[in-house]
DSSP file (Angstrom, degrees, kcal/mol; ACC not computed):
  #  RESIDUE AA STRUCTURE BP1 BP2  ACC     N-H-->O    O-->H-N    N-H-->O    O-->H-N    TCO  KAPPA ALPHA  PHI   PSI    X-CA   Y-CA   Z-CA
    1    1 A M              0   0    0      0, 0.0     2,-0.5     0, 0.0     0, 0.0   0.000 360.0 360.0 360.0 134.8   45.6  -26.1  -72.2
    2    2 A L        -     0   0    0      2,-0.0     2,-0.5     0, 0.0     0, 0.0  -0.983 360.0-174.4-123.2 122.3   43.0  -28.8  -71.9
    3    3 A I        -     0   0    0     -2,-0.5     2,-0.5     2,-0.0     0, 0.0  -0.967   1.6-171.8-117.4 129.9   39.5  -27.9  -70.6
    4    4 A T        -     0   0    0     -2,-0.5     2,-0.6     2,-0.0    -2,-0.0  -0.984   0.7-171.4-121.5 126.5   36.9  -30.6  -70.0
    5    5 A I        +     0   0    0     -2,-0.5     2,-0.4     2,-0.0    -2,-0.0  -0.970   8.1 178.4-120.2 121.8   33.4  -29.6  -69.1
    6    6 A T        +     0   0    0     -2,-0.6     2,-0.4     2,-0.0    -2,-0.0  -0.937   0.9 175.1-120.7 143.8   31.1  -32.4  -68.0
    7    7 A G        -     0   0    0     -2,-0.4     2,-0.5     2,-0.0    -2,-0.0  -0.998  17.2-148.7-146.8 150.0   27.5  -32.0  -66.9
    8    8 A L        -     0   0    0     -2,-0.4     2,-0.5     2,-0.0    -2,-0.0  -0.957   7.9-168.4-119.0 137.6   24.7  -34.2  -66.0
    9    9 A Q        -     0   0    0     -2,-0.5    -2,-0.0     3,-0.0     2,-0.0  -0.982  20.2-131.8-127.3 123.1   21.1  -33.6  -66.5
   10   10 A S     >  -     0   0    0     -2,-0.5     4,-1.7     1,-0.1     5,-0.1  -0.345  17.0-124.9 -72.4 153.9   18.5  -35.8  -64.9
   11   11 A T  H  > S+     0   0    0      1,-0.2     4,-2.6     2,-0.2     5,-0.2   0.791 108.9  62.1 -68.0 -27.2   15.7  -37.1  -67.1
   12   12 A L  H  > S+     0   0    0      1,-0.2     4,-2.1     2,-0.2    -1,-0.2   0.935 106.8  41.9 -65.3 -45.1   13.2  -35.6  -64.7
   13   13 A S  H  > S+     0   0    0      2,-0.2     4,-2.2     1,-0.2    -1,-0.2   0.831 113.5  53.7 -72.1 -29.7   14.4  -32.1  -65.3
   14   14 A S  H  X S+     0   0    0     -4,-1.7     4,-2.2     2,-0.2    -2,-0.2   0.919 110.0  47.2 -66.9 -42.8   14.6  -32.8  -69.0
   15   15 A T  H  X S+     0   0    0     -4,-2.6     4,-2.5     2,-0.2    -2,-0.2   0.892 111.0  52.4 -63.7 -39.9   11.0  -34.0  -69.1
   16   16 A K  H  X S+     0   0    0     -4,-2.1     4,-2.7     2,-0.2    -1,-0.2   0.915 108.6  49.8 -64.8 -41.6   10.0  -30.9  -67.1
   17   17 A Q  H  X S+     0   0    0     -4,-2.2     4,-2.3     2,-0.2    -1,-0.2   0.907 111.1  49.4 -64.3 -39.9   11.7  -28.6  -69.6
   18   18 A Q  H  X S+     0   0    0     -4,-2.2     4,-2.7     2,-0.2    -2,-0.2   0.935 112.0  48.5 -61.9 -46.1    9.9  -30.4  -72.4
   19   19 A Q  H  X S+     0   0    0     -4,-2.5     4,-2.7     1,-0.2    -2,-0.2   0.921 110.7  50.4 -59.5 -45.9    6.6  -30.0  -70.6
   20   20 A D  H  X S+     0   0    0     -4,-2.7     4,-2.3     1,-0.2    -1,-0.2   0.883 110.2  50.8 -62.2 -38.0    7.3  -26.3  -70.0
   21   21 A T  H  X S+     0   0    0     -4,-2.3     4,-2.2     2,-0.2    -2,-0.2   0.920 110.7  48.0 -65.5 -44.2    8.1  -25.8  -73.7
   22   22 A F  H  X S+     0   0    0     -4,-2.7     4,-2.4     2,-0.2    -2,-0.2   0.890 111.2  51.9 -59.8 -40.6    4.9  -27.6  -74.7
   23   23 A D  H  X S+     0   0    0     -4,-2.7     4,-2.6     2,-0.2    -2,-0.2   0.912 108.7  50.1 -62.9 -41.0    3.0  -25.4  -72.2
   24   24 A M  H  X S+     0   0    0     -4,-2.3     4,-2.2     1,-0.2    -2,-0.2   0.906 111.5  48.2 -63.7 -41.2    4.5  -22.2  -73.7
   25   25 A I  H  X S+     0   0    0     -4,-2.2     4,-2.3     1,-0.2    -1,-0.2   0.906 111.2  50.2 -66.1 -40.2    3.6  -23.3  -77.2
   26   26 A E  H  X S+     0   0    0     -4,-2.4     4,-2.3     2,-0.2    -2,-0.2   0.905 110.1  50.5 -64.5 -41.4    0.0  -24.1  -76.1
   27   27 A I  H  X S+     0   0    0     -4,-2.6     4,-2.4     1,-0.2    -1,-0.2   0.896 110.4  49.8 -64.2 -39.3   -0.2  -20.6  -74.4
   28   28 A Q  H  X S+     0   0    0     -4,-2.2     4,-2.3     2,-0.2    -1,-0.2   0.924 110.2  50.2 -62.2 -43.0    1.0  -18.9  -77.6
   29   29 A Q  H  X S+     0   0    0     -4,-2.3     4,-2.3     1,-0.2    -2,-0.2   0.894 110.8  49.4 -63.7 -40.0   -1.6  -20.9  -79.6
   30   30 A Q  H  X S+     0   0    0     -4,-2.3     4,-2.5     2,-0.2    -1,-0.2   0.902 110.2  51.0 -66.7 -39.4   -4.4  -19.8  -77.2
   31   31 A Q  H  X S+     0   0    0     -4,-2.4     4,-2.4     2,-0.2    -2,-0.2   0.913 109.9  49.7 -62.8 -40.7   -3.3  -16.2  -77.4
   32   32 A Q  H  X S+     0   0    0     -4,-2.3     4,-2.4     1,-0.2    -2,-0.2   0.905 111.5  49.0 -65.3 -41.4   -3.3  -16.3  -81.2
   33   33 A Q  H  X S+     0   0    0     -4,-2.3     4,-2.6     2,-0.2    -1,-0.2   0.896 111.0  49.8 -65.6 -39.2   -6.8  -17.9  -81.2
   34   34 A Q  H  X S+     0   0    0     -4,-2.5     4,-2.5     2,-0.2    -2,-0.2   0.905 111.0  49.6 -65.0 -39.8   -8.1  -15.2  -78.7
   35   35 A Q  H  X S+     0   0    0     -4,-2.4     4,-2.3     2,-0.2    -2,-0.2   0.921 112.0  47.6 -64.9 -43.3   -6.6  -12.5  -80.9
   36   36 A Y  H  X S+     0   0    0     -4,-2.4     4,-2.2     2,-0.2    -2,-0.2   0.908 111.6  51.6 -62.4 -41.6   -8.3  -14.0  -84.0
   37   37 A S  H  X S+     0   0    0     -4,-2.6     4,-2.4     1,-0.2    -2,-0.2   0.903 108.9  50.6 -61.9 -41.2  -11.6  -14.3  -82.1
   38   38 A L  H  X S+     0   0    0     -4,-2.5     4,-1.9     1,-0.2    -1,-0.2   0.899 108.7  51.3 -61.6 -41.6  -11.4  -10.7  -81.1
   39   39 A Q  H  < S+     0   0    0     -4,-2.3    -1,-0.2     1,-0.2    -2,-0.2   0.892 111.5  47.7 -63.8 -38.4  -10.8   -9.6  -84.7
   40   40 A Q  H >< S+     0   0    0     -4,-2.2     3,-1.2     1,-0.2     6,-0.3   0.890 109.9  52.9 -67.5 -38.4  -13.9  -11.6  -85.8
   41   41 A L  H 3< S+     0   0    0     -4,-2.4    -1,-0.2     1,-0.3    -2,-0.2   0.870 110.0  48.3 -64.1 -35.0  -15.9  -10.1  -83.0
   42   42 A L  T 3< S+     0   0    0     -4,-1.9    -1,-0.3    -5,-0.2    -2,-0.2   0.379  85.9 119.5 -88.4   3.6  -15.0   -6.6  -84.1
   43   43 A S  S <> S-     0   0    0     -3,-1.2     4,-1.7    -4,-0.2     3,-0.3  -0.235  79.7-106.7 -67.8 164.8  -15.8   -7.2  -87.7
   44   44 A L  H  > S+     0   0    0      1,-0.2     4,-1.2     2,-0.2    -1,-0.1   0.864 117.2  54.6 -64.8 -38.2  -18.5   -5.1  -89.3
   45   45 A G  H  > S+     0   0    0      1,-0.2     4,-1.1     2,-0.2    -1,-0.2   0.889 110.2  46.5 -61.2 -40.2  -21.1   -7.8  -89.4
   46   46 A N  H  > S+     0   0    0     -6,-0.3     4,-1.9    -3,-0.3    -1,-0.2   0.780 102.9  63.0 -76.5 -26.6  -20.7   -8.4  -85.7
   47   47 A L  H  X S+     0   0    0     -4,-1.7     4,-1.5     1,-0.2    -1,-0.2   0.842 100.0  54.5 -65.1 -30.3  -20.9   -4.8  -84.9
   48   48 A K  H  X S+     0   0    0     -4,-1.2     4,-1.5    -3,-0.2    -1,-0.2   0.901 108.1  49.1 -68.5 -39.0  -24.4   -4.7  -86.3
   49   49 A N  H  X S+     0   0    0     -4,-1.1     4,-1.5     1,-0.2    -2,-0.2   0.859 105.1  59.1 -67.1 -31.6  -25.3   -7.5  -83.9
   50   50 A L  H  X S+     0   0    0     -4,-1.9     4,-1.6     1,-0.2    -1,-0.2   0.872 102.1  53.2 -64.7 -37.2  -23.8   -5.5  -81.1
   51   51 A N  H  X S+     0   0    0     -4,-1.5     4,-1.6     1,-0.2    -1,-0.2   0.914 106.4  52.5 -62.9 -41.6  -26.2   -2.7  -81.8
   52   52 A N  H  X S+     0   0    0     -4,-1.5     4,-1.7     1,-0.2    -1,-0.2   0.833 102.9  60.6 -62.3 -31.3  -29.1   -5.2  -81.5
   53   53 A F  H  < S+     0   0    0     -4,-1.5    -1,-0.2     1,-0.2    -2,-0.2   0.931 105.5  45.7 -62.0 -45.1  -27.7   -6.2  -78.1
   54   54 A Y  H >< S+     0   0    0     -4,-1.6     3,-1.0     1,-0.2    -1,-0.2   0.807 108.6  56.2 -72.1 -26.8  -28.1   -2.8  -76.7
   55   55 A E  H 3< S+     0   0    0     -4,-1.6    -1,-0.2     1,-0.2     3,-0.2   0.850 117.1  35.6 -67.2 -33.1  -31.6   -2.5  -78.1
   56   56 A N  T >< S+     0   0    0     -4,-1.7     3,-1.1     1,-0.2    -1,-0.2  -0.154  78.9 132.4-110.6  36.3  -32.6   -5.6  -76.3
   57   57 A F  T <  S+     0   0    0     -3,-1.0    -1,-0.2     1,-0.3    -2,-0.1   0.864  74.8  43.9 -60.5 -39.5  -30.5   -5.0  -73.2
   58   58 A F  T 3  S+     0   0    0     -3,-0.2     2,-1.4    -4,-0.2    -1,-0.3   0.529  87.9  94.6 -86.6  -4.5  -33.2   -5.7  -70.7
   59   59 A D    <   +     0   0    0     -3,-1.1    -1,-0.1     1,-0.2     3,-0.1  -0.691  45.7 156.2 -86.4  89.8  -34.5   -8.8  -72.5
   60   60 A I        -     0   0    0     -2,-1.4     2,-0.3     1,-0.2    -1,-0.2   0.427  56.0 -51.7-102.5   0.1  -32.5  -11.3  -70.5
   61   61 A G        -     0   0    0     -3,-0.1     2,-0.4    53,-0.1    -1,-0.2  -0.988  59.3 -68.7 161.0-169.1  -34.5  -14.4  -71.0
   62   62 A T        -     0   0    0     -2,-0.3     2,-0.5    -3,-0.1    51,-0.0  -0.963  28.5-155.8-122.6 135.4  -37.9  -16.2  -70.9
   63   63 A L        -     0   0    0     -2,-0.4    51,-3.8     2,-0.0     2,-0.5  -0.953   6.9-165.3-112.0 125.8  -39.9  -17.1  -67.9
   64   64 A I  E     -A  113   0A   0     -2,-0.5     2,-0.4    49,-0.2    49,-0.2  -0.957   8.4-173.6-112.5 125.2  -42.4  -20.0  -68.1
   65   65 A V  E     -A  112   0A   0     47,-2.9    47,-3.0    -2,-0.5     2,-0.5  -0.955  10.0-158.1-120.1 134.0  -44.9  -20.2  -65.3
   66   66 A K  E     -A  111   0A   0     -2,-0.4     2,-0.7    45,-0.2    45,-0.2  -0.962   5.3-154.8-114.1 123.7  -47.4  -23.1  -64.9
   67   67 A V  E     +A  110   0A   0     43,-2.8    43,-1.9    -2,-0.5    42,-0.6  -0.877  18.0 177.2 -93.6 113.2  -50.5  -22.4  -62.8
   68   68 A H  E     -     0   0A   0     -2,-0.7    40,-2.5     1,-0.3    41,-1.9   0.967  43.6 -61.7 -81.5 -75.1  -51.6  -25.8  -61.5
   69   69 A R  E     -A  107   0A   0     38,-0.2     2,-0.3    39,-0.2    -1,-0.3  -0.931  33.8-121.3-161.7 174.5  -54.6  -25.5  -59.3
   70   70 A A        -     0   0    0     36,-2.2     2,-0.4    -2,-0.3     3,-0.1  -0.966  24.0-156.1-130.8 153.3  -56.1  -23.9  -56.1
   71   71 A E        +     0   0    0     -2,-0.3    34,-0.2     1,-0.2    -2,-0.0  -0.978  61.5   2.1-134.0 145.2  -57.7  -25.8  -53.2
   72   72 A N  S    S+     0   0    0     -2,-0.4    33,-0.2     1,-0.1    -1,-0.2   0.885  74.9 179.7  55.3  50.5  -60.2  -25.0  -50.5
   73   73 A L        -     0   0    0     31,-2.2     2,-0.2    -3,-0.1    -1,-0.1  -0.423  34.8 -98.7 -76.5 156.0  -60.9  -21.4  -51.6
   74   74 A A        -     0   0    0     -2,-0.1     2,-0.2     1,-0.1    -1,-0.1  -0.515  40.8-110.0 -74.0 142.7  -63.4  -19.3  -49.6
   75   75 A S        +     0   0    0     -2,-0.2     7,-0.2     1,-0.1     6,-0.1  -0.526  35.7 175.2 -75.7 140.4  -66.9  -19.2  -51.1
   76   76 A A        +     0   0    0      5,-1.1     6,-0.2    -2,-0.2     2,-0.2   0.473  55.7  75.5-121.7 -10.2  -67.9  -15.9  -52.6
   77   77 A D  S >  S-     0   0    0      4,-2.4     3,-1.2     1,-0.1    -2,-0.0  -0.576  85.5-115.3-100.4 166.8  -71.3  -16.7  -54.1
   78   78 A I  T 3  S+     0   0    0      1,-0.2    -1,-0.1    -2,-0.2     4,-0.1   0.804 112.7  62.6 -70.0 -28.8  -74.6  -17.2  -52.3
   79   79 A N  T 3  S-     0   0    0      2,-0.1    -1,-0.2     1,-0.1     3,-0.1   0.399 120.5-104.2 -79.6   4.9  -74.7  -20.8  -53.4
   80   80 A G  S <  S+     0   0    0     -3,-1.2     2,-0.2     1,-0.3    -2,-0.1   0.523  90.4  97.1  89.9   4.0  -71.5  -21.6  -51.4
   81   81 A K        -     0   0    0     -6,-0.1    -4,-2.4    23,-0.0    -5,-1.1  -0.586  58.0-142.7-116.3 179.1  -69.3  -21.7  -54.5
   82   82 A S        -     0   0    0     21,-0.4    21,-2.5    -7,-0.2    20,-0.2  -0.890  16.1-135.5-136.3 166.3  -66.9  -19.3  -56.3
   83   83 A D        -     0   0    0     -2,-0.3    18,-0.2    18,-0.2    21,-0.1  -0.678  42.5-172.7-120.3  73.8  -65.9  -18.4  -59.8
   84   84 A P        +     0   0    0      0, 0.0    16,-2.6     0, 0.0     2,-0.3  -0.262  15.5 170.0 -77.9 155.1  -62.1  -18.3  -59.3
   85   85 A F        -     0   0    0     14,-0.2     2,-0.4    21,-0.0    14,-0.1  -0.940  25.8-125.6-149.0 165.7  -59.4  -17.1  -61.6
   86   86 A C        -     0   0    0     -2,-0.3    11,-2.8    12,-0.3     2,-0.5  -0.936  13.8-159.8-120.0 137.8  -55.7  -16.4  -61.2
   87   87 A I  E     -B   96   0B   0     -2,-0.4     2,-0.5     9,-0.2     9,-0.2  -0.972   3.9-162.9-119.1 130.6  -53.8  -13.2  -62.1
   88   88 A L  E     -B   95   0B   0      7,-3.1     7,-2.9    -2,-0.5     2,-0.4  -0.952   8.6-175.2-110.2 128.1  -50.1  -13.2  -62.7
   89   89 A E  E     +B   94   0B   0     -2,-0.5     2,-0.4     5,-0.2     5,-0.2  -0.988  10.4 170.7-125.7 134.2  -48.2   -9.8  -62.6
   90   90 A L  E >   -B   93   0B   0      3,-2.3     3,-2.9    -2,-0.4     2,-0.5  -0.910  66.5 -59.2-141.6 109.7  -44.6   -9.3  -63.3
   91   91 A V  T 3  S-     0   0    0     -2,-0.4     0, 0.0     1,-0.3     0, 0.0  -0.354 126.1 -10.3  51.8-103.9  -43.3   -5.7  -63.7
   92   92 A N  T 3  S+     0   0    0     -2,-0.5     2,-0.4    -3,-0.1    -1,-0.3   0.268 117.5  96.0-108.5  11.3  -45.5   -4.4  -66.6
   93   93 A E  E <   -B   90   0B   0     -3,-2.9    -3,-2.3     2,-0.0     2,-0.4  -0.831  47.8-176.9-102.5 140.6  -47.0   -7.8  -67.7
   94   94 A R  E     +B   89   0B   0     -2,-0.4     2,-0.3    -5,-0.2    -5,-0.2  -0.970   4.3 177.3-139.2 122.2  -50.3   -9.0  -66.5
   95   95 A L  E     -B   88   0B   0     -7,-2.9    -7,-3.1    -2,-0.4     2,-0.4  -0.896   8.0-162.8-124.5 151.7  -51.7  -12.4  -67.4
   96   96 A R  E     -B   87   0B   0     -2,-0.3    -9,-0.2    -9,-0.2     2,-0.1  -0.994  12.1-135.9-137.7 139.8  -55.0  -14.1  -66.3
   97   97 A T        -     0   0    0    -11,-2.8     2,-0.1    -2,-0.4     3,-0.0  -0.317  41.5 -86.7 -81.1 175.2  -56.2  -17.7  -66.3
   98   98 A S        -     0   0    0      1,-0.1     2,-0.4    -2,-0.1   -12,-0.3  -0.413  48.5-100.3 -75.8 159.9  -59.7  -18.6  -67.5
   99   99 A T        -     0   0    0    -14,-0.1     2,-0.7    -2,-0.1   -14,-0.2  -0.705  26.4-150.6 -86.2 131.3  -62.5  -18.5  -64.9
  100  100 A E        -     0   0    0    -16,-2.6     3,-0.5    -2,-0.4     2,-0.2  -0.914  22.9-138.0-100.8 114.3  -63.6  -21.8  -63.5
  101  101 A Y        -     0   0    0     -2,-0.7   -18,-0.2     1,-0.2    -2,-0.0  -0.479  66.0  -2.6 -82.8 142.1  -67.2  -21.5  -62.6
  102  102 A K  S    S+     0   0    0     -2,-0.2     2,-0.3     1,-0.2    -1,-0.2   0.896  98.6 112.1  53.8  55.1  -68.9  -22.8  -59.5
  103  103 A T        -     0   0    0    -21,-2.5   -21,-0.4    -3,-0.5    -1,-0.2  -0.995  53.1-160.3-151.8 153.2  -66.0  -24.5  -57.8
  104  104 A L  S    S+     0   0    0     -2,-0.3   -31,-2.2     1,-0.2    -1,-0.1   0.392  95.6  47.5-108.0  -5.4  -63.8  -24.0  -54.7
  105  105 A S  S    S-     0   0    0    -34,-0.2    -1,-0.2   -33,-0.2   -34,-0.2  -0.591  78.0-175.9-136.5  73.1  -60.9  -26.2  -56.1
  106  106 A P        -     0   0    0      0, 0.0   -36,-2.2     0, 0.0     2,-0.5  -0.383  13.2-154.1 -74.7 150.2  -60.2  -25.1  -59.6
  107  107 A V  E     +A   69   0A   0    -38,-0.2   -38,-0.2     1,-0.1   -39,-0.1  -0.989  23.7 160.9-123.0 121.1  -57.7  -26.8  -61.9
  108  108 A W  E     -     0   0A   0    -40,-2.5   -40,-0.2    -2,-0.5   -39,-0.2   0.812  15.7-172.2-104.9 -49.3  -56.1  -24.7  -64.6
  109  109 A N  E     +     0   0A   0    -41,-1.9     2,-0.4   -42,-0.6   -41,-0.2   0.945  34.3 156.7  46.5  53.5  -52.9  -26.5  -65.7
  110  110 A K  E     -A   67   0A   0    -43,-1.9   -43,-2.8   -42,-0.0     2,-0.4  -0.910  36.0-145.5-116.6 136.0  -52.1  -23.5  -67.8
  111  111 A F  E     -A   66   0A   0     -2,-0.4     2,-0.4   -45,-0.2   -45,-0.2  -0.819  11.8-167.1-100.7 137.8  -48.6  -22.4  -69.0
  112  112 A F  E     -A   65   0A   0    -47,-3.0   -47,-2.9    -2,-0.4     2,-0.6  -0.984   6.6-155.3-122.7 137.5  -47.7  -18.7  -69.4
  113  113 A K  E      A   64   0A   0     -2,-0.4   -49,-0.2   -49,-0.2    -2,-0.0  -0.954 360.0 360.0-114.4 120.0  -44.6  -17.5  -71.2
  114  114 A L              0   0    0    -51,-3.8   -50,-0.2    -2,-0.6    -1,-0.1   0.367 360.0 360.0-112.9 360.0  -43.2  -14.1  -70.2
């Protein structure tokens, strides 16, 4: 008995199989890196940092505000001028600029960091 088996494989499908193999290897490497990263994250030193995270849970960043100026304010003094200042309030923070004496158009150019 003589059996002959012939098959043809196009180069396109061969290239696709190679690419699929490379993709699978890359996915496996990514999974190993993620697993290693998770092990590092759960190490004892990082668990201490995790406790600090919960202590500062509501500290989500820094807000920087610049107060430039005011123009054409209403006069509050008898002499037709005012002594203006600016108050910034954010939740439980309250900040105040310096008082600019005898002016209706004060310029502060002051930065506040909250």
